[in-house]
CHARMM internal coordinates of N, CA and C (Angstrom, degrees):
IC EDIT
DIST 1 N 1 CA 1.4517
DIST 1 CA 1 C 1.5285
ANGL 1 N 1 CA 1 C 109.70
DIST 1 C 2 N 1.3011
ANGL 1 CA 1 C 2 N 114.27
DIHE 1 N 1 CA 1 C 2 N 145.67
DIST 2 N 2 CA 1.4586
ANGL 1 C 2 N 2 CA 118.00
DIHE 1 CA 1 C 2 N 2 CA 176.12
DIST 2 CA 2 C 1.5173
ANGL 2 N 2 CA 2 C 109.14
DIHE 1 C 2 N 2 CA 2 C -78.33
DIST 2 C 3 N 1.3239
ANGL 2 CA 2 C 3 N 116.05
DIHE 2 N 2 CA 2 C 3 N 163.12
DIST 3 N 3 CA 1.4625
ANGL 2 C 3 N 3 CA 120.31
DIHE 2 CA 2 C 3 N 3 CA 177.94
DIST 3 CA 3 C 1.5171
ANGL 3 N 3 CA 3 C 111.75
DIHE 2 C 3 N 3 CA 3 C -57.88
DIST 3 C 4 N 1.3440
ANGL 3 CA 3 C 4 N 117.23
DIHE 3 N 3 CA 3 C 4 N -44.83
DIST 4 N 4 CA 1.4622
ANGL 3 C 4 N 4 CA 120.49
DIHE 3 CA 3 C 4 N 4 CA -179.92
DIST 4 CA 4 C 1.5271
ANGL 4 N 4 CA 4 C 111.23
DIHE 3 C 4 N 4 CA 4 C -60.49
DIST 4 C 5 N 1.3162
ANGL 4 CA 4 C 5 N 115.76
DIHE 4 N 4 CA 4 C 5 N -41.97
DIST 5 N 5 CA 1.4589
ANGL 4 C 5 N 5 CA 119.43
DIHE 4 CA 4 C 5 N 5 CA -179.94
DIST 5 CA 5 C 1.5264
ANGL 5 N 5 CA 5 C 110.87
DIHE 4 C 5 N 5 CA 5 C -67.21
DIST 5 C 6 N 1.3105
ANGL 5 CA 5 C 6 N 117.23
DIHE 5 N 5 CA 5 C 6 N -38.90
DIST 6 N 6 CA 1.4702
ANGL 5 C 6 N 6 CA 120.95
DIHE 5 CA 5 C 6 N 6 CA 178.05
DIST 6 CA 6 C 1.5233
ANGL 6 N 6 CA 6 C 110.97
DIHE 5 C 6 N 6 CA 6 C -63.28
DIST 6 C 7 N 1.3226
ANGL 6 CA 6 C 7 N 116.28
DIHE 6 N 6 CA 6 C 7 N -41.98
DIST 7 N 7 CA 1.4656
ANGL 6 C 7 N 7 CA 120.52
DIHE 6 CA 6 C 7 N 7 CA 178.85
DIST 7 CA 7 C 1.5237
ANGL 7 N 7 CA 7 C 109.94
DIHE 6 C 7 N 7 CA 7 C -65.11
DIST 7 C 8 N 1.3209
ANGL 7 CA 7 C 8 N 116.09
DIHE 7 N 7 CA 7 C 8 N -44.81
DIST 8 N 8 CA 1.4630
ANGL 7 C 8 N 8 CA 120.17
DIHE 7 CA 7 C 8 N 8 CA 179.57
DIST 8 CA 8 C 1.5241
ANGL 8 N 8 CA 8 C 110.70
DIHE 7 C 8 N 8 CA 8 C -62.05
DIST 8 C 9 N 1.3238
ANGL 8 CA 8 C 9 N 116.92
DIHE 8 N 8 CA 8 C 9 N -43.69
DIST 9 N 9 CA 1.4657
ANGL 8 C 9 N 9 CA 120.39
DIHE 8 CA 8 C 9 N 9 CA 179.24
DIST 9 CA 9 C 1.5196
ANGL 9 N 9 CA 9 C 110.83
DIHE 8 C 9 N 9 CA 9 C -60.59
DIST 9 C 10 N 1.3100
ANGL 9 CA 9 C 10 N 117.28
DIHE 9 N 9 CA 9 C 10 N -43.31
DIST 10 N 10 CA 1.4639
ANGL 9 C 10 N 10 CA 120.74
DIHE 9 CA 9 C 10 N 10 CA 179.20
DIST 10 CA 10 C 1.5255
ANGL 10 N 10 CA 10 C 110.49
DIHE 9 C 10 N 10 CA 10 C -61.72
DIST 10 C 11 N 1.3208
ANGL 10 CA 10 C 11 N 116.99
DIHE 10 N 10 CA 10 C 11 N -40.60
DIST 11 N 11 CA 1.4673
ANGL 10 C 11 N 11 CA 120.91
DIHE 10 CA 10 C 11 N 11 CA 178.93
DIST 11 CA 11 C 1.5254
ANGL 11 N 11 CA 11 C 110.68
DIHE 10 C 11 N 11 CA 11 C -65.22
DIST 11 C 12 N 1.3081
ANGL 11 CA 11 C 12 N 116.12
DIHE 11 N 11 CA 11 C 12 N -43.92
DIST 12 N 12 CA 1.4716
ANGL 11 C 12 N 12 CA 120.38
DIHE 11 CA 11 C 12 N 12 CA -179.01
DIST 12 CA 12 C 1.5212
ANGL 12 N 12 CA 12 C 110.08
DIHE 11 C 12 N 12 CA 12 C -62.82
DIST 12 C 13 N 1.3023
ANGL 12 CA 12 C 13 N 117.53
DIHE 12 N 12 CA 12 C 13 N -40.48
DIST 13 N 13 CA 1.4629
ANGL 12 C 13 N 13 CA 120.59
DIHE 12 CA 12 C 13 N 13 CA -178.62
DIST 13 CA 13 C 1.5237
ANGL 13 N 13 CA 13 C 113.00
DIHE 12 C 13 N 13 CA 13 C -68.19
DIST 13 C 14 N 1.3209
ANGL 13 CA 13 C 14 N 117.26
DIHE 13 N 13 CA 13 C 14 N -15.56
DIST 14 N 14 CA 1.4642
ANGL 13 C 14 N 14 CA 120.63
DIHE 13 CA 13 C 14 N 14 CA 175.48
DIST 14 CA 14 C 1.5267
ANGL 14 N 14 CA 14 C 111.77
DIHE 13 C 14 N 14 CA 14 C -82.13
DIST 14 C 15 N 1.3218
ANGL 14 CA 14 C 15 N 117.73
DIHE 14 N 14 CA 14 C 15 N -12.94
DIST 15 N 15 CA 1.4630
ANGL 14 C 15 N 15 CA 121.13
DIHE 14 CA 14 C 15 N 15 CA 178.96
DIST 15 CA 15 C 1.5254
ANGL 15 N 15 CA 15 C 110.16
DIHE 14 C 15 N 15 CA 15 C -70.13
DIST 15 C 16 N 1.3089
ANGL 15 CA 15 C 16 N 115.56
DIHE 15 N 15 CA 15 C 16 N 159.23
DIST 16 N 16 CA 1.4648
ANGL 15 C 16 N 16 CA 119.71
DIHE 15 CA 15 C 16 N 16 CA 174.79
DIST 16 CA 16 C 1.5287
ANGL 16 N 16 CA 16 C 108.69
DIHE 15 C 16 N 16 CA 16 C -67.44
DIST 16 C 17 N 1.3233
ANGL 16 CA 16 C 17 N 117.90
DIHE 16 N 16 CA 16 C 17 N 157.24
DIST 17 N 17 CA 1.4566
ANGL 16 C 17 N 17 CA 119.59
DIHE 16 CA 16 C 17 N 17 CA 177.25
DIST 17 CA 17 C 1.5359
ANGL 17 N 17 CA 17 C 112.71
DIHE 16 C 17 N 17 CA 17 C -55.17
DIST 17 C 18 N 1.3273
ANGL 17 CA 17 C 18 N 117.45
DIHE 17 N 17 CA 17 C 18 N -38.09
DIST 18 N 18 CA 1.4622
ANGL 17 C 18 N 18 CA 119.90
DIHE 17 CA 17 C 18 N 18 CA 179.90
DIST 18 CA 18 C 1.5288
ANGL 18 N 18 CA 18 C 111.04
DIHE 17 C 18 N 18 CA 18 C -65.07
DIST 18 C 19 N 1.3301
ANGL 18 CA 18 C 19 N 116.70
DIHE 18 N 18 CA 18 C 19 N -42.16
DIST 19 N 19 CA 1.4600
ANGL 18 C 19 N 19 CA 119.93
DIHE 18 CA 18 C 19 N 19 CA 179.07
DIST 19 CA 19 C 1.5277
ANGL 19 N 19 CA 19 C 111.37
DIHE 18 C 19 N 19 CA 19 C -68.45
DIST 19 C 20 N 1.3389
ANGL 19 CA 19 C 20 N 116.97
DIHE 19 N 19 CA 19 C 20 N -36.79
DIST 20 N 20 CA 1.4695
ANGL 19 C 20 N 20 CA 119.44
DIHE 19 CA 19 C 20 N 20 CA 176.49
DIST 20 CA 20 C 1.5168
ANGL 20 N 20 CA 20 C 110.21
DIHE 19 C 20 N 20 CA 20 C -64.37
DIST 20 C 21 N 1.3325
ANGL 20 CA 20 C 21 N 117.51
DIHE 20 N 20 CA 20 C 21 N -38.92
DIST 21 N 21 CA 1.4658
ANGL 20 C 21 N 21 CA 120.59
DIHE 20 CA 20 C 21 N 21 CA 178.29
DIST 21 CA 21 C 1.5263
ANGL 21 N 21 CA 21 C 111.26
DIHE 20 C 21 N 21 CA 21 C -64.02
DIST 21 C 22 N 1.3329
ANGL 21 CA 21 C 22 N 116.57
DIHE 21 N 21 CA 21 C 22 N -41.31
DIST 22 N 22 CA 1.4687
ANGL 21 C 22 N 22 CA 119.96
DIHE 21 CA 21 C 22 N 22 CA 177.16
DIST 22 CA 22 C 1.5215
ANGL 22 N 22 CA 22 C 110.60
DIHE 21 C 22 N 22 CA 22 C -62.84
DIST 22 C 23 N 1.3263
ANGL 22 CA 22 C 23 N 116.66
DIHE 22 N 22 CA 22 C 23 N -43.69
DIST 23 N 23 CA 1.4528
ANGL 22 C 23 N 23 CA 120.90
DIHE 22 CA 22 C 23 N 23 CA 179.04
DIST 23 CA 23 C 1.5253
ANGL 23 N 23 CA 23 C 110.72
DIHE 22 C 23 N 23 CA 23 C -63.43
DIST 23 C 24 N 1.3136
ANGL 23 CA 23 C 24 N 116.48
DIHE 23 N 23 CA 23 C 24 N -43.51
DIST 24 N 24 CA 1.4596
ANGL 23 C 24 N 24 CA 120.75
DIHE 23 CA 23 C 24 N 24 CA 178.91
DIST 24 CA 24 C 1.5211
ANGL 24 N 24 CA 24 C 110.37
DIHE 23 C 24 N 24 CA 24 C -59.34
DIST 24 C 25 N 1.3260
ANGL 24 CA 24 C 25 N 116.50
DIHE 24 N 24 CA 24 C 25 N -46.00
DIST 25 N 25 CA 1.4575
ANGL 24 C 25 N 25 CA 120.33
DIHE 24 CA 24 C 25 N 25 CA 179.04
DIST 25 CA 25 C 1.5290
ANGL 25 N 25 CA 25 C 110.74
DIHE 24 C 25 N 25 CA 25 C -59.41
DIST 25 C 26 N 1.3261
ANGL 25 CA 25 C 26 N 116.19
DIHE 25 N 25 CA 25 C 26 N -43.27
DIST 26 N 26 CA 1.4643
ANGL 25 C 26 N 26 CA 120.67
DIHE 25 CA 25 C 26 N 26 CA 179.09
DIST 26 CA 26 C 1.5338
ANGL 26 N 26 CA 26 C 110.74
DIHE 25 C 26 N 26 CA 26 C -62.66
DIST 26 C 27 N 1.3282
ANGL 26 CA 26 C 27 N 116.67
DIHE 26 N 26 CA 26 C 27 N -43.79
DIST 27 N 27 CA 1.4618
ANGL 26 C 27 N 27 CA 120.13
DIHE 26 CA 26 C 27 N 27 CA -179.56
DIST 27 CA 27 C 1.5303
ANGL 27 N 27 CA 27 C 111.50
DIHE 26 C 27 N 27 CA 27 C -64.56
DIST 27 C 28 N 1.3061
ANGL 27 CA 27 C 28 N 116.21
DIHE 27 N 27 CA 27 C 28 N -42.31
DIST 28 N 28 CA 1.4685
ANGL 27 C 28 N 28 CA 119.63
DIHE 27 CA 27 C 28 N 28 CA 178.53
DIST 28 CA 28 C 1.5253
ANGL 28 N 28 CA 28 C 109.76
DIHE 27 C 28 N 28 CA 28 C -62.32
DIST 28 C 29 N 1.3294
ANGL 28 CA 28 C 29 N 116.62
DIHE 28 N 28 CA 28 C 29 N -45.05
DIST 29 N 29 CA 1.4615
ANGL 28 C 29 N 29 CA 119.92
DIHE 28 CA 28 C 29 N 29 CA 178.65
DIST 29 CA 29 C 1.5216
ANGL 29 N 29 CA 29 C 111.99
DIHE 28 C 29 N 29 CA 29 C -61.71
DIST 29 C 30 N 1.3447
ANGL 29 CA 29 C 30 N 116.82
DIHE 29 N 29 CA 29 C 30 N -32.14
DIST 30 N 30 CA 1.4622
ANGL 29 C 30 N 30 CA 120.47
DIHE 29 CA 29 C 30 N 30 CA -179.04
DIST 30 CA 30 C 1.5261
ANGL 30 N 30 CA 30 C 112.44
DIHE 29 C 30 N 30 CA 30 C -68.99
DIST 30 C 31 N 1.3243
ANGL 30 CA 30 C 31 N 117.23
DIHE 30 N 30 CA 30 C 31 N -15.95
DIST 31 N 31 CA 1.4598
ANGL 30 C 31 N 31 CA 120.34
DIHE 30 CA 30 C 31 N 31 CA 179.45
DIST 31 CA 31 C 1.5278
ANGL 31 N 31 CA 31 C 112.18
DIHE 30 C 31 N 31 CA 31 C -76.19
DIST 31 C 32 N 1.3299
ANGL 31 CA 31 C 32 N 116.50
DIHE 31 N 31 CA 31 C 32 N -13.82
DIST 32 N 32 CA 1.4514
ANGL 31 C 32 N 32 CA 120.50
DIHE 31 CA 31 C 32 N 32 CA 177.50
DIST 32 CA 32 C 1.5132
ANGL 32 N 32 CA 32 C 114.12
DIHE 31 C 32 N 32 CA 32 C 73.72
DIST 32 C 33 N 1.3142
ANGL 32 CA 32 C 33 N 116.65
DIHE 32 N 32 CA 32 C 33 N 24.88
DIST 33 N 33 CA 1.4602
ANGL 32 C 33 N 33 CA 120.33
DIHE 32 CA 32 C 33 N 33 CA 178.45
DIST 33 CA 33 C 1.5192
ANGL 33 N 33 CA 33 C 108.70
DIHE 32 C 33 N 33 CA 33 C -74.94
DIST 33 C 34 N 1.3232
ANGL 33 CA 33 C 34 N 116.00
DIHE 33 N 33 CA 33 C 34 N 132.40
DIST 34 N 34 CA 1.4555
ANGL 33 C 34 N 34 CA 121.60
DIHE 33 CA 33 C 34 N 34 CA -179.39
DIST 34 CA 34 C 1.5247
ANGL 34 N 34 CA 34 C 109.76
DIHE 33 C 34 N 34 CA 34 C -65.35
DIST 34 C 35 N 1.3224
ANGL 34 CA 34 C 35 N 117.21
DIHE 34 N 34 CA 34 C 35 N 123.94
DIST 35 N 35 CA 1.4629
ANGL 34 C 35 N 35 CA 121.11
DIHE 34 CA 34 C 35 N 35 CA -178.50
DIST 35 CA 35 C 1.5246
ANGL 35 N 35 CA 35 C 112.07
DIHE 34 C 35 N 35 CA 35 C -60.59
DIST 35 C 36 N 1.3210
ANGL 35 CA 35 C 36 N 117.54
DIHE 35 N 35 CA 35 C 36 N -36.69
DIST 36 N 36 CA 1.4653
ANGL 35 C 36 N 36 CA 120.16
DIHE 35 CA 35 C 36 N 36 CA -179.92
DIST 36 CA 36 C 1.5245
ANGL 36 N 36 CA 36 C 110.42
DIHE 35 C 36 N 36 CA 36 C -63.28
DIST 36 C 37 N 1.3130
ANGL 36 CA 36 C 37 N 115.99
DIHE 36 N 36 CA 36 C 37 N -38.70
DIST 37 N 37 CA 1.4643
ANGL 36 C 37 N 37 CA 120.66
DIHE 36 CA 36 C 37 N 37 CA 178.51
DIST 37 CA 37 C 1.5252
ANGL 37 N 37 CA 37 C 110.71
DIHE 36 C 37 N 37 CA 37 C -66.16
DIST 37 C 38 N 1.3178
ANGL 37 CA 37 C 38 N 116.55
DIHE 37 N 37 CA 37 C 38 N -43.89
DIST 38 N 38 CA 1.4591
ANGL 37 C 38 N 38 CA 120.89
DIHE 37 CA 37 C 38 N 38 CA 178.85
DIST 38 CA 38 C 1.5241
ANGL 38 N 38 CA 38 C 110.53
DIHE 37 C 38 N 38 CA 38 C -65.44
DIST 38 C 39 N 1.3278
ANGL 38 CA 38 C 39 N 117.00
DIHE 38 N 38 CA 38 C 39 N -43.03
DIST 39 N 39 CA 1.4626
ANGL 38 C 39 N 39 CA 120.57
DIHE 38 CA 38 C 39 N 39 CA 178.55
DIST 39 CA 39 C 1.5233
ANGL 39 N 39 CA 39 C 111.01
DIHE 38 C 39 N 39 CA 39 C -60.35
DIST 39 C 40 N 1.3169
ANGL 39 CA 39 C 40 N 116.78
DIHE 39 N 39 CA 39 C 40 N -42.49
DIST 40 N 40 CA 1.4688
ANGL 39 C 40 N 40 CA 120.61
DIHE 39 CA 39 C 40 N 40 CA 179.65
DIST 40 CA 40 C 1.5330
ANGL 40 N 40 CA 40 C 110.52
DIHE 39 C 40 N 40 CA 40 C -63.71
DIST 40 C 41 N 1.3282
ANGL 40 CA 40 C 41 N 116.45
DIHE 40 N 40 CA 40 C 41 N -39.02
DIST 41 N 41 CA 1.4628
ANGL 40 C 41 N 41 CA 120.12
DIHE 40 CA 40 C 41 N 41 CA 179.01
DIST 41 CA 41 C 1.5217
ANGL 41 N 41 CA 41 C 111.00
DIHE 40 C 41 N 41 CA 41 C -65.44
DIST 41 C 42 N 1.3474
ANGL 41 CA 41 C 42 N 116.63
DIHE 41 N 41 CA 41 C 42 N -43.07
DIST 42 N 42 CA 1.4689
ANGL 41 C 42 N 42 CA 120.23
DIHE 41 CA 41 C 42 N 42 CA 178.57
DIST 42 CA 42 C 1.5316
ANGL 42 N 42 CA 42 C 110.46
DIHE 41 C 42 N 42 CA 42 C -65.33
DIST 42 C 43 N 1.3403
ANGL 42 CA 42 C 43 N 117.23
DIHE 42 N 42 CA 42 C 43 N -40.58
DIST 43 N 43 CA 1.4684
ANGL 42 C 43 N 43 CA 120.58
DIHE 42 CA 42 C 43 N 43 CA 177.88
DIST 43 CA 43 C 1.5129
ANGL 43 N 43 CA 43 C 111.05
DIHE 42 C 43 N 43 CA 43 C -61.13
DIST 43 C 44 N 1.3132
ANGL 43 CA 43 C 44 N 116.19
DIHE 43 N 43 CA 43 C 44 N -42.46
DIST 44 N 44 CA 1.4631
ANGL 43 C 44 N 44 CA 120.77
DIHE 43 CA 43 C 44 N 44 CA 178.89
DIST 44 CA 44 C 1.5255
ANGL 44 N 44 CA 44 C 111.17
DIHE 43 C 44 N 44 CA 44 C -63.39
DIST 44 C 45 N 1.3258
ANGL 44 CA 44 C 45 N 116.54
DIHE 44 N 44 CA 44 C 45 N -43.30
DIST 45 N 45 CA 1.4602
ANGL 44 C 45 N 45 CA 120.78
DIHE 44 CA 44 C 45 N 45 CA 178.31
DIST 45 CA 45 C 1.5299
ANGL 45 N 45 CA 45 C 111.11
DIHE 44 C 45 N 45 CA 45 C -63.62
DIST 45 C 46 N 1.3325
ANGL 45 CA 45 C 46 N 116.59
DIHE 45 N 45 CA 45 C 46 N -43.40
DIST 46 N 46 CA 1.4678
ANGL 45 C 46 N 46 CA 120.28
DIHE 45 CA 45 C 46 N 46 CA 178.98
DIST 46 CA 46 C 1.5230
ANGL 46 N 46 CA 46 C 110.80
DIHE 45 C 46 N 46 CA 46 C -62.13
DIST 46 C 47 N 1.3292
ANGL 46 CA 46 C 47 N 116.89
DIHE 46 N 46 CA 46 C 47 N -41.62
DIST 47 N 47 CA 1.4673
ANGL 46 C 47 N 47 CA 120.62
DIHE 46 CA 46 C 47 N 47 CA 178.46
DIST 47 CA 47 C 1.5265
ANGL 47 N 47 CA 47 C 110.97
DIHE 46 C 47 N 47 CA 47 C -62.82
DIST 47 C 48 N 1.3271
ANGL 47 CA 47 C 48 N 116.14
DIHE 47 N 47 CA 47 C 48 N -41.92
DIST 48 N 48 CA 1.4654
ANGL 47 C 48 N 48 CA 120.16
DIHE 47 CA 47 C 48 N 48 CA 179.40
DIST 48 CA 48 C 1.5283
ANGL 48 N 48 CA 48 C 110.90
DIHE 47 C 48 N 48 CA 48 C -63.97
DIST 48 C 49 N 1.3354
ANGL 48 CA 48 C 49 N 116.75
DIHE 48 N 48 CA 48 C 49 N -42.61
DIST 49 N 49 CA 1.4673
ANGL 48 C 49 N 49 CA 120.26
DIHE 48 CA 48 C 49 N 49 CA 179.04
DIST 49 CA 49 C 1.5297
ANGL 49 N 49 CA 49 C 110.85
DIHE 48 C 49 N 49 CA 49 C -64.42
DIST 49 C 50 N 1.3231
ANGL 49 CA 49 C 50 N 116.29
DIHE 49 N 49 CA 49 C 50 N -40.42
DIST 50 N 50 CA 1.4653
ANGL 49 C 50 N 50 CA 120.15
DIHE 49 CA 49 C 50 N 50 CA 178.81
DIST 50 CA 50 C 1.5288
ANGL 50 N 50 CA 50 C 110.60
DIHE 49 C 50 N 50 CA 50 C -61.94
DIST 50 C 51 N 1.3229
ANGL 50 CA 50 C 51 N 116.09
DIHE 50 N 50 CA 50 C 51 N -42.05
DIST 51 N 51 CA 1.4706
ANGL 50 C 51 N 51 CA 120.51
DIHE 50 CA 50 C 51 N 51 CA 178.64
DIST 51 CA 51 C 1.5328
ANGL 51 N 51 CA 51 C 110.67
DIHE 50 C 51 N 51 CA 51 C -63.20
DIST 51 C 52 N 1.3378
ANGL 51 CA 51 C 52 N 116.55
DIHE 51 N 51 CA 51 C 52 N -40.35
DIST 52 N 52 CA 1.4674
ANGL 51 C 52 N 52 CA 120.23
DIHE 51 CA 51 C 52 N 52 CA 178.80
DIST 52 CA 52 C 1.5234
ANGL 52 N 52 CA 52 C 111.19
DIHE 51 C 52 N 52 CA 52 C -62.18
DIST 52 C 53 N 1.3249
ANGL 52 CA 52 C 53 N 116.57
DIHE 52 N 52 CA 52 C 53 N -41.46
DIST 53 N 53 CA 1.4646
ANGL 52 C 53 N 53 CA 120.14
DIHE 52 CA 52 C 53 N 53 CA 178.58
DIST 53 CA 53 C 1.5298
ANGL 53 N 53 CA 53 C 111.21
DIHE 52 C 53 N 53 CA 53 C -66.44
DIST 53 C 54 N 1.3327
ANGL 53 CA 53 C 54 N 115.46
DIHE 53 N 53 CA 53 C 54 N -44.49
DIST 54 N 54 CA 1.4664
ANGL 53 C 54 N 54 CA 119.51
DIHE 53 CA 53 C 54 N 54 CA -178.32
DIST 54 CA 54 C 1.5265
ANGL 54 N 54 CA 54 C 112.03
DIHE 53 C 54 N 54 CA 54 C -66.39
DIST 54 C 55 N 1.3304
ANGL 54 CA 54 C 55 N 117.32
DIHE 54 N 54 CA 54 C 55 N -34.89
DIST 55 N 55 CA 1.4638
ANGL 54 C 55 N 55 CA 120.83
DIHE 54 CA 54 C 55 N 55 CA -178.51
DIST 55 CA 55 C 1.5267
ANGL 55 N 55 CA 55 C 112.23
DIHE 54 C 55 N 55 CA 55 C -81.84
DIST 55 C 56 N 1.3319
ANGL 55 CA 55 C 56 N 116.20
DIHE 55 N 55 CA 55 C 56 N -14.74
DIST 56 N 56 CA 1.4583
ANGL 55 C 56 N 56 CA 119.66
DIHE 55 CA 55 C 56 N 56 CA -179.65
DIST 56 CA 56 C 1.5171
ANGL 56 N 56 CA 56 C 113.99
DIHE 55 C 56 N 56 CA 56 C 86.57
DIST 56 C 57 N 1.3366
ANGL 56 CA 56 C 57 N 118.12
DIHE 56 N 56 CA 56 C 57 N 6.10
DIST 57 N 57 CA 1.4645
ANGL 56 C 57 N 57 CA 119.38
DIHE 56 CA 56 C 57 N 57 CA 178.35
DIST 57 CA 57 C 1.5249
ANGL 57 N 57 CA 57 C 111.37
DIHE 56 C 57 N 57 CA 57 C -75.94
DIST 57 C 58 N 1.3252
ANGL 57 CA 57 C 58 N 117.08
DIHE 57 N 57 CA 57 C 58 N -19.13
DIST 58 N 58 CA 1.4551
ANGL 57 C 58 N 58 CA 122.84
DIHE 57 CA 57 C 58 N 58 CA 174.20
DIST 58 CA 58 C 1.5234
ANGL 58 N 58 CA 58 C 108.44
DIHE 57 C 58 N 58 CA 58 C -131.05
DIST 58 C 59 N 1.3119
ANGL 58 CA 58 C 59 N 115.20
DIHE 58 N 58 CA 58 C 59 N 150.69
DIST 59 N 59 CA 1.4608
ANGL 58 C 59 N 59 CA 120.80
DIHE 58 CA 58 C 59 N 59 CA -178.95
DIST 59 CA 59 C 1.5256
ANGL 59 N 59 CA 59 C 109.60
DIHE 58 C 59 N 59 CA 59 C -113.34
DIST 59 C 60 N 1.3173
ANGL 59 CA 59 C 60 N 116.37
DIHE 59 N 59 CA 59 C 60 N 137.05
DIST 60 N 60 CA 1.4650
ANGL 59 C 60 N 60 CA 120.94
DIHE 59 CA 59 C 60 N 60 CA 177.92
DIST 60 CA 60 C 1.5255
ANGL 60 N 60 CA 60 C 109.44
DIHE 59 C 60 N 60 CA 60 C -71.05
DIST 60 C 61 N 1.3293
ANGL 60 CA 60 C 61 N 115.00
DIHE 60 N 60 CA 60 C 61 N 151.21
DIST 61 N 61 CA 1.4624
ANGL 60 C 61 N 61 CA 119.72
DIHE 60 CA 60 C 61 N 61 CA 174.99
DIST 61 CA 61 C 1.5264
ANGL 61 N 61 CA 61 C 108.20
DIHE 60 C 61 N 61 CA 61 C -119.95
DIST 61 C 62 N 1.3221
ANGL 61 CA 61 C 62 N 116.97
DIHE 61 N 61 CA 61 C 62 N 151.37
DIST 62 N 62 CA 1.4635
ANGL 61 C 62 N 62 CA 119.65
DIHE 61 CA 61 C 62 N 62 CA 178.98
DIST 62 CA 62 C 1.5274
ANGL 62 N 62 CA 62 C 111.29
DIHE 61 C 62 N 62 CA 62 C -61.59
DIST 62 C 63 N 1.3196
ANGL 62 CA 62 C 63 N 116.28
DIHE 62 N 62 CA 62 C 63 N 147.05
DIST 63 N 63 CA 1.4594
ANGL 62 C 63 N 63 CA 121.96
DIHE 62 CA 62 C 63 N 63 CA -178.82
DIST 63 CA 63 C 1.5207
ANGL 63 N 63 CA 63 C 111.20
DIHE 62 C 63 N 63 CA 63 C -56.90
DIST 63 C 64 N 1.3338
ANGL 63 CA 63 C 64 N 117.19
DIHE 63 N 63 CA 63 C 64 N -36.11
DIST 64 N 64 CA 1.4587
ANGL 63 C 64 N 64 CA 120.48
DIHE 63 CA 63 C 64 N 64 CA -179.71
DIST 64 CA 64 C 1.5260
ANGL 64 N 64 CA 64 C 111.15
DIHE 63 C 64 N 64 CA 64 C -61.61
DIST 64 C 65 N 1.3227
ANGL 64 CA 64 C 65 N 116.50
DIHE 64 N 64 CA 64 C 65 N -38.05
DIST 65 N 65 CA 1.4651
ANGL 64 C 65 N 65 CA 121.13
DIHE 64 CA 64 C 65 N 65 CA 179.01
DIST 65 CA 65 C 1.5244
ANGL 65 N 65 CA 65 C 109.78
DIHE 64 C 65 N 65 CA 65 C -69.32
DIST 65 C 66 N 1.3251
ANGL 65 CA 65 C 66 N 116.94
DIHE 65 N 65 CA 65 C 66 N -43.57
DIST 66 N 66 CA 1.4658
ANGL 65 C 66 N 66 CA 121.03
DIHE 65 CA 65 C 66 N 66 CA 179.50
DIST 66 CA 66 C 1.5253
ANGL 66 N 66 CA 66 C 111.00
DIHE 65 C 66 N 66 CA 66 C -61.36
DIST 66 C 67 N 1.3260
ANGL 66 CA 66 C 67 N 116.87
DIHE 66 N 66 CA 66 C 67 N -45.67
DIST 67 N 67 CA 1.4660
ANGL 66 C 67 N 67 CA 121.02
DIHE 66 CA 66 C 67 N 67 CA -179.76
DIST 67 CA 67 C 1.5283
ANGL 67 N 67 CA 67 C 110.10
DIHE 66 C 67 N 67 CA 67 C -64.01
DIST 67 C 68 N 1.3156
ANGL 67 CA 67 C 68 N 117.58
DIHE 67 N 67 CA 67 C 68 N -42.54
DIST 68 N 68 CA 1.4664
ANGL 67 C 68 N 68 CA 120.93
DIHE 67 CA 67 C 68 N 68 CA 179.36
DIST 68 CA 68 C 1.5301
ANGL 68 N 68 CA 68 C 110.89
DIHE 67 C 68 N 68 CA 68 C -61.53
DIST 68 C 69 N 1.3132
ANGL 68 CA 68 C 69 N 116.77
DIHE 68 N 68 CA 68 C 69 N -39.83
DIST 69 N 69 CA 1.4724
ANGL 68 C 69 N 69 CA 120.37
DIHE 68 CA 68 C 69 N 69 CA 178.58
DIST 69 CA 69 C 1.5366
ANGL 69 N 69 CA 69 C 110.42
DIHE 68 C 69 N 69 CA 69 C -65.49
DIST 69 C 70 N 1.3192
ANGL 69 CA 69 C 70 N 116.52
DIHE 69 N 69 CA 69 C 70 N -42.56
DIST 70 N 70 CA 1.4589
ANGL 69 C 70 N 70 CA 120.18
DIHE 69 CA 69 C 70 N 70 CA 179.30
DIST 70 CA 70 C 1.5277
ANGL 70 N 70 CA 70 C 111.18
DIHE 69 C 70 N 70 CA 70 C -65.11
DIST 70 C 71 N 1.3164
ANGL 70 CA 70 C 71 N 116.39
DIHE 70 N 70 CA 70 C 71 N -42.54
DIST 71 N 71 CA 1.4705
ANGL 70 C 71 N 71 CA 120.30
DIHE 70 CA 70 C 71 N 71 CA 179.78
DIST 71 CA 71 C 1.5240
ANGL 71 N 71 CA 71 C 111.02
DIHE 70 C 71 N 71 CA 71 C -64.35
DIST 71 C 72 N 1.3269
ANGL 71 CA 71 C 72 N 116.84
DIHE 71 N 71 CA 71 C 72 N -36.54
DIST 72 N 72 CA 1.4577
ANGL 71 C 72 N 72 CA 120.44
DIHE 71 CA 71 C 72 N 72 CA 177.84
DIST 72 CA 72 C 1.5345
ANGL 72 N 72 CA 72 C 110.93
DIHE 71 C 72 N 72 CA 72 C -69.02
DIST 72 C 73 N 1.3170
ANGL 72 CA 72 C 73 N 115.51
DIHE 72 N 72 CA 72 C 73 N -37.56
DIST 73 N 73 CA 1.4668
ANGL 72 C 73 N 73 CA 119.98
DIHE 72 CA 72 C 73 N 73 CA -178.83
DIST 73 CA 73 C 1.5244
ANGL 73 N 73 CA 73 C 112.86
DIHE 72 C 73 N 73 CA 73 C -76.64
DIST 73 C 74 N 1.3391
ANGL 73 CA 73 C 74 N 116.27
DIHE 73 N 73 CA 73 C 74 N -34.58
DIST 74 N 74 CA 1.4606
ANGL 73 C 74 N 74 CA 121.68
DIHE 73 CA 73 C 74 N 74 CA -177.45
DIST 74 CA 74 C 1.5123
ANGL 74 N 74 CA 74 C 110.28
DIHE 73 C 74 N 74 CA 74 C -126.00
DIST 74 C 75 N 1.3201
ANGL 74 CA 74 C 75 N 117.85
DIHE 74 N 74 CA 74 C 75 N 72.07
DIST 75 N 75 CA 1.4798
ANGL 74 C 75 N 75 CA 120.12
DIHE 74 CA 74 C 75 N 75 CA -178.08
DIST 75 CA 75 C 1.5264
ANGL 75 N 75 CA 75 C 112.03
DIHE 74 C 75 N 75 CA 75 C -66.00
DIST 75 C 76 N 1.3303
ANGL 75 CA 75 C 76 N 113.82
DIHE 75 N 75 CA 75 C 76 N 151.46
DIST 76 N 76 CA 1.4608
ANGL 75 C 76 N 76 CA 119.47
DIHE 75 CA 75 C 76 N 76 CA 175.29
DIST 76 CA 76 C 1.4589
ANGL 76 N 76 CA 76 C 111.98
DIHE 75 C 76 N 76 CA 76 C 92.99
END
COOR INIT
IC SEED 1 N 1 CA 1 C
IC BUILD
């Protein structure tokens, strides 16, 4: 990472989670990715995950476990 990018990253990480989410949304939108394309990709992924659960190739985990894992991975 460049010095400027490191400084910017440090500043962004000082923002509240809500402000970081707003910034993330703005940055993603700035990439010009077609929303329909992204929606179709998410729908496809959701369908695949649902099939994995229904077929038994993947096992669901309790929401509390999922949230705890996310909080551990992304503190603050």
